[in-house]
DOLORO-881680 format. One record per residue (C-alpha): residue in three letters; z, x, y. Coordinates in Angstrom, 2 decimals, decimal comma. Each point is the difference from the previous one (the first is absolute). Layout:
BEGIN
   type         w         u         v
    ALA         Z         X         Y
...
This chain:
BEGIN
   type         w         u         v
    UNK     -8,88     -7,53    -18,68
    UNK      2,47      0,01      2,86
    UNK     -1,09      2,24      2,82
    UNK      2,40      0,59      2,91
    UNK      3,51     -1,34     -0,63
    UNK      1,65      0,99      3,30
    UNK      0,24      2,62      2,70
    UNK      1,61      3,21     -1,20
    UNK      0,07      1,75      3,34
    UNK     -1,31      0,44      3,49
    UNK     -0,57      3,57      1,12
    UNK     -1,20      1,21      3,36
    UNK     -0,42      3,14      2,08
    UNK      1,58      0,80      3,33
    UNK     -0,34      2,79      2,56
    UNK      3,80      0,24      0,09
    UNK      1,33     -1,56     -3,23
    UNK      3,66      0,81      0,76
    UNK     -0,11     -1,81      3,35
    UNK     -1,96     -2,93     -1,42
    UNK      2,42     -0,42     -2,92
    UNK      2,88      0,01      2,51
    UNK     -1,73     -2,68      2,08
    UNK     -0,46     -2,26     -3,05
    UNK      3,60      0,57     -1,03
    UNK      1,43     -0,71      3,46
    UNK     -2,18     -2,90      1,04
    UNK     -0,94     -1,71     -3,28
    UNK      3,03      0,94     -2,11
    UNK     -1,95      1,75     -2,75
    UNK      2,46      2,26     -1,82
    UNK     -1,95      3,25     -0,18
    UNK      1,18      2,09     -2,95
    UNK      0,30      3,79     -0,14
    UNK     -3,51      0,37     -1,48
    UNK     -1,54     -1,68      3,05
    UNK     -0,64     -3,53     -1,17
    UNK      1,66     -3,21     -1,08
    UNK      0,15     -1,94     -3,25
    UNK      0,13     -3,79      0,24
    UNK      1,48     -1,49     -3,17
    UNK     -1,50     -3,27     -1,13
    UNK      2,07     -3,17     -0,26
    UNK     -0,59     -3,46     -1,39
    UNK      0,11     -3,25      2,02
    UNK      3,82      0,00     -0,19
    UNK      0,23      3,59      1,30
    UNK      0,95      1,51     -3,36
    UNK     -1,54      3,40     -0,84
    UNK     -3,04     -0,08     -2,26
    UNK     -2,11      2,85     -1,39
    UNK     -2,10      1,91      2,50
    UNK     -0,01      1,74      3,34
    UNK     -2,43      0,42      2,85
    UNK     -0,08      3,44      1,62
    UNK     -0,57      0,55      3,73
    UNK     -0,69      3,58      1,10
    UNK     -1,19      2,00      3,00
    UNK     -1,41      3,49     -0,49
    UNK     -1,51      2,63      2,31
    UNK     -3,64     -0,57      0,92
    UNK     -0,76      3,42     -1,53
    UNK      0,40     -1,49     -3,50
    UNK     -3,42     -0,47     -1,67
    UNK      1,17     -2,48     -2,65
    UNK     -1,73     -2,90      1,81
    UNK     -3,35      1,81      0,27
    UNK     -2,86     -0,72      0,60
    UNK      1,38     -0,81      3,45
    UNK      2,38     -2,92      0,32
    UNK      3,35      0,15      1,77
    UNK      1,59     -2,35     -2,54
    UNK     -0,14     -0,92     -3,67
    UNK      1,25     -3,07     -1,82
    UNK      1,21      0,44     -3,55
    UNK     -0,52     -3,04     -2,25
    UNK      1,95     -0,59     -3,22
    UNK     -2,09     -0,63     -3,10
    UNK      0,83     -0,73     -3,66
    UNK     -2,72      2,06     -1,72
    UNK     -1,44      2,77      2,16
    UNK     -2,56      1,29     -2,52
    UNK     -1,44     -3,46     -0,65
    UNK     -0,18     -0,84      3,70
    UNK     -1,69      3,30      0,92
    UNK     -2,56     -0,60     -2,77
    UNK     -0,66     -3,55      1,23
    UNK     -0,43      1,25      3,57
    UNK     -2,49      2,65     -1,15
    UNK     -1,97     -2,65     -1,92
    UNK     -0,06     -2,13      3,17
    UNK     -1,58      2,86      1,94
    UNK      3,08      1,00      2,02
    UNK      0,53      3,58      1,13
    UNK      2,85      1,07     -2,31
    UNK      1,28      3,54      0,39
    UNK     -0,03      2,09     -3,19
    UNK      3,44      1,44      0,66
    UNK      3,05     -1,82     -1,41
    UNK      3,63      1,05     -0,07
    UNK      2,60     -0,65     -2,70
    UNK      3,55      0,97      0,96
    UNK      3,59     -1,13     -0,34
    UNK     -0,75     -2,47      2,82
    UNK     -2,77     -1,69     -1,97
    UNK     -3,79      0,13     -0,19
    UNK     -2,17      0,16      3,12
    UNK     -3,71     -0,50      0,61
    UNK     -2,14     -0,54      3,08
    UNK     -2,98     -2,06      1,11
    UNK     -1,85      0,09      3,33
    UNK     -0,51     -3,39      1,65
    UNK     -3,27     -0,92      1,77
    UNK      1,42      1,18      3,37
    UNK      0,78      3,45     -1,41
    UNK      3,77     -0,49     -0,39
    UNK      1,68      1,68     -2,93
    UNK      1,98     -2,59     -1,99
    UNK      2,71      1,20     -2,38
    UNK      0,59     -1,87     -3,25
    UNK      3,37      0,57     -1,68
    UNK      1,16     -0,91     -3,50
    UNK      3,79      0,43      0,21
    UNK      1,96      1,40     -2,91
    UNK      1,28     -2,58     -2,48
    UNK      2,99     -1,87      1,45
    UNK     -0,87      0,50      3,66
C-alpha cells in the first residue's frame, strides 16, 4: 500500500497573520489569495501543469485546528485514507478517532512521537 504520496499543504499560525502574509508576499513573492493562503500548482519536469496543488496558509494563533499545541501542521497527500489510518492503528500509532469527509476530500490525523498533529488528506478524485 502506498502511504504518503506528496505534501498537500503547509499551515502555520501567526500572532499577526495579515502582516506575516504581506511579508511573505513582498519578500518571497508568494501570491497570497483572498482567503489568506496560496496554492502552488504542480508541474512536470518540462514545466507543464500536472494534477495536484500544494497549499500554503497562515492563520491566527487563536485557531485550535493544530491542537494539541503545535504552531504548524503539515498535510500529507495519501491514496487511501481509511486503509492508512487502519495500518497506523495496527502499528500502535496514536490515530485520532475524528475524520472529515467534505468537498475538499477526506481528512484524518495522527500524532507523531513528538506530539505534533499530522494531517493526512485523500484528495477528491481528479485532484
